[in-house]
C-alpha positions as CSV (number, residue, x, y, z in Angstrom):
1,M,19.0,41.1,-38.7
2,K,22.5,40.3,-38.8
3,R,22.0,37.3,-40.7
4,Q,20.2,39.1,-43.5
5,R,23.0,41.4,-43.3
6,A,25.5,38.8,-44.5
7,T,23.1,37.2,-47.1
8,D,23.0,41.4,-48.8
9,L,26.8,41.2,-49.1
10,R,27.6,37.8,-50.0
11,A,24.8,38.5,-53.0
12,A,27.4,41.4,-53.8
13,V,30.1,40.1,-53.8
14,D,28.7,37.4,-56.4
15,R,27.6,40.7,-58.5
16,L,31.1,42.3,-58.8
17,P,33.0,40.9,-61.5
18,L,35.7,38.0,-61.3
19,G,38.5,40.3,-61.7
20,T,37.6,42.5,-58.7
21,R,37.0,40.0,-56.6
22,Q,40.6,38.3,-56.9
23,A,42.4,41.6,-56.5
24,M,40.0,41.9,-53.8
25,L,41.4,39.3,-51.8
26,K,44.7,40.6,-52.5
27,G,44.1,43.6,-51.6
28,I,42.6,42.9,-47.9
29,D,45.8,40.8,-47.0
30,K,48.2,44.0,-48.2
31,N,46.0,47.3,-47.2
32,P,44.7,48.1,-43.9
33,I,41.1,47.7,-44.4
34,I,37.9,50.4,-43.1
35,V,34.5,50.3,-43.4
36,G,32.2,53.5,-43.2
37,A,34.1,55.6,-45.5
38,D,36.6,54.8,-48.5
39,G,39.7,56.1,-46.8
40,N,41.3,57.8,-44.1
41,V,43.9,60.0,-43.2
42,R,46.0,57.2,-41.5
43,G,45.8,54.9,-45.1
44,G,43.3,53.1,-43.6
45,V,40.8,51.9,-47.1
46,C,37.6,50.2,-48.1
47,P,37.6,47.2,-50.6
48,M,36.7,48.4,-53.6
49,L,40.3,50.6,-53.4
50,A,42.3,48.1,-52.2
51,A,41.1,46.0,-55.0
52,S,42.2,49.0,-57.3
53,K,43.7,52.1,-57.1
54,G,41.1,53.4,-60.4
55,H,38.0,55.1,-60.3
56,Q,35.5,52.3,-59.4
57,K,33.2,54.2,-57.1
58,K,29.8,53.3,-59.7
59,L,31.3,49.9,-60.1
60,G,31.1,49.2,-56.4
61,K,28.6,51.4,-54.7
62,P,26.3,48.4,-53.8
63,F,29.0,46.7,-52.7
64,A,30.3,49.4,-50.7
65,R,26.4,49.8,-49.2
66,A,26.2,46.1,-47.8
67,W,30.1,45.9,-46.4
68,D,28.6,49.5,-44.6
69,A,25.2,48.0,-43.2
70,Y,26.8,44.5,-42.6
71,A,29.3,46.3,-40.1
72,G,26.6,48.8,-39.0
73,V,28.4,51.9,-38.9
74,R,28.1,55.0,-40.0
75,F,31.4,56.7,-39.5
76,S,34.7,55.6,-40.0
77,R,36.7,52.7,-38.5
78,P,38.8,50.0,-38.9
79,A,37.3,46.9,-39.7
80,S,37.4,44.3,-37.0
81,K,39.2,40.9,-37.5
82,H,36.0,39.3,-37.3
83,E,34.6,41.5,-40.5
84,L,38.1,40.8,-42.3
85,R,37.8,36.7,-42.1
86,T,34.0,37.3,-43.2
87,L,34.4,39.1,-46.4
88,K,37.6,37.0,-47.5
89,T,35.5,33.6,-47.3
90,M,33.4,34.8,-48.5
91,L,35.6,36.3,-51.8
92,E,36.9,32.6,-51.3
93,V,33.8,31.0,-52.2
94,S,32.7,32.7,-54.7
95,I,36.1,33.2,-56.9
96,D,35.9,28.8,-56.4
97,N,32.2,28.9,-57.5
98,E,33.1,30.5,-60.9
99,T,36.8,28.9,-61.9
100,E,36.7,25.6,-60.8
101,S,35.5,23.0,-63.9
102,P,32.6,21.0,-63.9
103,V,33.2,17.8,-63.1
104,D,32.1,15.1,-65.3
105,L,30.4,12.8,-63.9
106,S,30.3,10.2,-66.6
107,A,33.9,10.1,-66.6
108,A,34.2,9.4,-63.3
109,I,31.6,6.7,-63.6
110,A,33.4,4.9,-66.1
111,S,36.8,5.5,-64.4
112,Y,35.4,3.4,-61.1
113,E,33.8,0.8,-62.7
114,A,36.9,0.1,-64.2
115,V,38.8,-0.7,-61.3
116,Q,36.2,-2.3,-59.5
117,P,36.6,-6.7,-59.5
118,S,34.1,-8.2,-61.7
119,P,31.4,-10.3,-59.9
120,P,31.6,-14.0,-60.1
121,T,29.8,-15.8,-62.4
122,E,26.2,-17.4,-61.1
123,R,25.9,-21.1,-61.0
124,P,23.5,-23.0,-59.8
125,A,23.2,-24.5,-56.4
126,V,24.5,-27.8,-56.7
127,S,26.1,-29.9,-54.1
128,T,27.2,-33.5,-54.3
129,A,25.2,-36.1,-52.1
130,L,27.6,-37.8,-49.0
131,G,28.9,-41.3,-50.2
132,T,27.2,-41.3,-53.9
133,G,28.9,-38.6,-55.9
134,E,25.8,-37.7,-57.8
135,A,24.9,-34.3,-58.2
136,L,22.5,-32.8,-55.7
137,D,20.0,-29.9,-56.6
138,M,19.8,-27.3,-53.2
139,A,16.2,-26.1,-54.0
140,E,15.0,-29.8,-54.6
141,A,16.5,-30.8,-51.3
142,I,15.1,-27.7,-49.4
143,A,12.1,-28.4,-50.9
144,A,11.9,-31.8,-49.9
145,H,12.9,-30.9,-46.3
146,E,10.2,-28.4,-46.1
147,A,7.3,-30.5,-47.1
148,A,8.6,-33.6,-44.4
149,M,8.8,-30.3,-41.7
150,E,5.1,-30.0,-42.9
151,R,3.7,-33.5,-42.5
152,R,5.4,-34.3,-39.5
153,R,3.7,-31.1,-38.1
154,A,0.3,-32.7,-39.3
155,D,1.1,-36.0,-37.7
156,E,1.9,-34.2,-34.6
157,R,-1.4,-32.1,-35.1
158,R,-3.5,-34.7,-35.8
159,A,-1.9,-37.0,-32.7
160,A,-2.4,-34.1,-30.2
161,E,-6.2,-33.9,-31.0
162,S,-6.9,-37.4,-30.5
163,V,-5.9,-37.6,-26.8
164,P,-8.4,-36.6,-24.7
165,V,-8.0,-33.8,-22.6
166,E,-9.0,-34.7,-19.4
167,R,-10.2,-31.9,-17.1
168,A,-9.8,-31.7,-13.2
169,A,-12.6,-32.2,-10.9
170,P,-14.4,-29.3,-9.9
171,T,-13.2,-28.7,-5.9
172,P,-16.2,-28.0,-4.1
173,R,-17.0,-25.3,-2.3
174,E,-17.4,-25.2,1.5
175,R,-20.7,-23.4,2.9
176,V,-19.7,-21.2,5.8
177,D,-21.9,-21.4,8.5
178,T,-23.4,-17.7,8.9
179,G,-25.6,-18.8,12.1
180,E,-28.7,-18.3,10.4
181,R,-31.9,-20.9,10.6
182,D,-33.5,-22.3,7.9
183,R,-37.2,-21.5,8.8
184,T,-38.7,-22.6,5.2
185,Q,-41.3,-25.3,7.3
186,E,-41.8,-22.8,10.5
187,L,-42.3,-19.7,7.7
188,E,-44.2,-21.9,4.1
189,R,-47.8,-21.5,5.4
190,R,-47.8,-18.1,7.1
191,H,-49.9,-15.3,4.9
192,G,-48.0,-13.2,3.0
193,W,-44.3,-14.2,3.5
194,A,-43.6,-17.4,1.0
195,W,-45.0,-15.5,-2.4
196,L,-42.1,-14.1,-3.3
197,R,-39.5,-16.5,-5.2
198,P,-36.8,-16.6,-8.6
199,V,-38.4,-16.3,-11.8
200,R,-37.1,-16.3,-14.8
201,R,-40.0,-14.7,-17.5
202,F,-42.1,-11.9,-16.9
203,D,-44.6,-13.3,-17.8
204,D,-44.5,-15.6,-14.7
205,Y,-43.5,-13.2,-12.5
206,E,-47.1,-11.1,-13.2
207,R,-49.1,-14.8,-13.5
208,A,-47.4,-15.3,-9.7
209,L,-48.7,-11.3,-8.7
210,Q,-51.9,-12.1,-10.0
211,L,-52.4,-15.7,-8.3
212,L,-51.4,-13.7,-5.1
213,D,-54.1,-11.0,-5.6
214,D,-57.0,-13.6,-6.2
215,A,-55.5,-15.3,-2.5
216,E,-56.2,-12.2,-0.8
217,R,-59.8,-11.6,-2.4
218,A,-60.4,-15.3,-1.7
219,G,-59.5,-14.6,2.2
220,L,-61.9,-11.7,1.9
221,S,-64.5,-13.6,0.7
222,E,-64.3,-16.0,3.4
223,V,-63.8,-13.5,6.4
224,D,-66.7,-11.9,4.6
225,Q,-69.2,-14.7,4.7
226,H,-67.6,-16.6,8.4
227,D,-69.3,-12.9,9.9
228,R,-71.8,-12.9,8.2
229,R,-72.9,-16.1,9.4
230,S,-71.9,-15.3,13.0
231,A,-74.2,-12.4,12.8
232,S,-76.9,-14.6,11.2
233,R,-76.4,-16.6,14.2
234,G,-76.3,-13.9,17.4
235,R,-80.2,-12.9,15.3
236,E,-81.4,-16.5,15.8
237,L,-79.8,-16.7,19.5
238,A,-81.7,-13.4,20.3
239,G,-84.6,-14.0,18.6
240,S,-85.5,-17.9,20.8
241,A,-84.0,-15.6,24.0
242,A,-86.9,-13.2,23.9
243,G,-89.3,-15.9,23.3
244,R,-88.7,-18.0,26.3
245,N,-88.8,-14.9,27.9
């Protein structure tokens, strides 16, 4: 809010005629300035009356409203030092902006270039070969040096590629004794123990399961045949015993 009031006061100052602003700047140093009224019985006056003793009520109404609003008062009182300093600064800046002569940029640039030393003329980078006295072109010398360095790097790369790289032999891992015995020979012929084994493909796994099923069916059929033979043998023995009796 205070910043907006200051902005309104600055705009009101800029709208005043130049002569009124100049007279106001002189008047606020010579007269006691008040806010909230045109004047009081103790001789205080507003900035507009300090600028001119003539009748300027119509001209100064916008400024008077902005001045009283900036002070934030409804009744007459003396202006504070801060309020007077703000008004004086606004008047000085406004007057300077209107009275100062514009700067001729072209003339300033010309005067600046006149005092600057002229740049040295460019000459080709030419040196003299040591011991020969012959002119040496620096650009050619740099190009020749870069070409030599590139050839040297290429030779180093080829030499590094031709040397075989000796790889260290892998260190054998020491097997840790877990206390378990290898029971492969003991259990490999036991039914159902060694049917599981690692397979790399799913079809091999299915083939192993099929072989297991076939083996299981074959074992059951052998058991059935053995049972049938045993029952037949029992019946024969029972018949022969009955015949003897």
